[in-house]
N, C-alpha and C positions, 0 to 999 in steps of 0.2 A: 700180130702187133708187137712192135719192139718196146722194150722197157726204156723209158727216157733216161733213167739213171745209168743204163749200160751204154747208151749212145752218146752221152755227153761227158765232158770232163767236169768233175766236181771242183767248184771254186769255193773255198772257205769264206764264210760271211758275205755271200752275194745277195742276201735279202736284207733290206733295210726298211723297216716300217717308217712311214712319214706321218707325223702328227701335227695337228694345229692346236695352238694354245691361245687363250685370251691374253695371258701375260707370259709370253715365251721366255723372257729372261728369268722370271721367278720360277717358272716350271723347270727350266734347265738347272737352276740352283738347287731345287728340290731333288731332282733326279741324281745329281752329283752327290748331295749330302745323304739322301736316303738309301740309294742303291749302289753308289760307287761308280757311276759312269764318269768318263773323263770328257770335259768340254774341249772339243778340238777345233771348232769353227763357229763363228757367229757373225753374220753380216746384216747390218741394219739398213733400213730404207734411208736413202740419201737425204730426203727432206724431213724425215721423222725418225730419230734414233730409237724411239720406243717400239717401232715396228720392226720385227725380225723377218727379213726376207728369206734367210736360210741359216740353219744351224745344224751342227752335228755333234752327237755324243757317242763316244766309243765305249763298247763293253769290253771289260778286261779279257774275256775269253774269245773275243773276236766279234766283228760286226758292230752294230750300233743302231741308233735311230737318227733320222733327220727330222727337223721340226721348223716351224715358222709361226708367225702370228696369224690368227684368224682375221679375215677381212683385209689382208694385205693388198689384194687386187680383186678385179672382177672375174677372174678365171675360176673354173671349178676347184682348182687347187687352193685358191685364196678364200673361197666361200664355204668351205667345209664347216660343219658344226663341231666344235671342240667337245671333249669329254665323253665320247662315245666309243672309244677304241679299247681293244684288249690286245695286249702283247704278251707272248710267252717267251721267256728267256732262260736259257740253260745256265745253271750256276753250279759251282762245285762245293759250296758250303752253305746250304739253305738255312741252317739254324743261325749261323752268324749273321747272314743277310737279313733274316726275319727280325732279329734283335735290332739291327741297325735301322731298318725301315720303320719299325714301330716306334723306336726312340725318336726318329725324325718326324713323327706325326702321321705316317701313312695309315689310312683306315683299313682295318683288317676285313677282307671280304671272305676269305677262306683260311682258317687257321692252319698252322703247320700240320702236315699229315703224310703218312706213308700210303702210297697208292698200290693197288693190287698188281700193277704192271711194273713195279720196282722203283718208281720214282719217289722222291721225297721233296715236298715243296709246299708253297703257300701262294695266296693271292692277296694283293692290297690295292687300294684305290689312291691315286694321286689327288692333290687339291683341286684339280680341274675335272675330276670324275672318271678318268681313264683307269682301267683295271690292268695291273701288272702282275702276271703270274710267273713265279720263279720255281724251277725244279731241276732235279738231276737228270731227268729224261732228255736224251739228246737225239731221239729219233732212231729209226731202224736203218 
């Protein structure tokens, strides 16, 4: 069996988690303020500007998250339950980010700690219930 990593070209930031929020605009604002994402796109429903059809938040070290409003349509994408996701994000200064996130009101799920595999990080919950785990571990 071949190793997929050997047979494909690595593309930086090719994985983008997609989240659904009850209040997509407020959630985007929180993620910008608490974690330092950059809002790069937000497209509202033509008939209802409170419904976000698609949004994008870029992470400073690459990649990002896509998001939209829950209930935006009748597809499986529009009918997901919000607040059940967990996203791990590589960061280069977890202590600074932890201070920023908690100052913005993120609920601490796992306090800052050093892991036995060499990572330093923490986990917090956003106002809609999703868990955001940040650490210095960038994979093997």
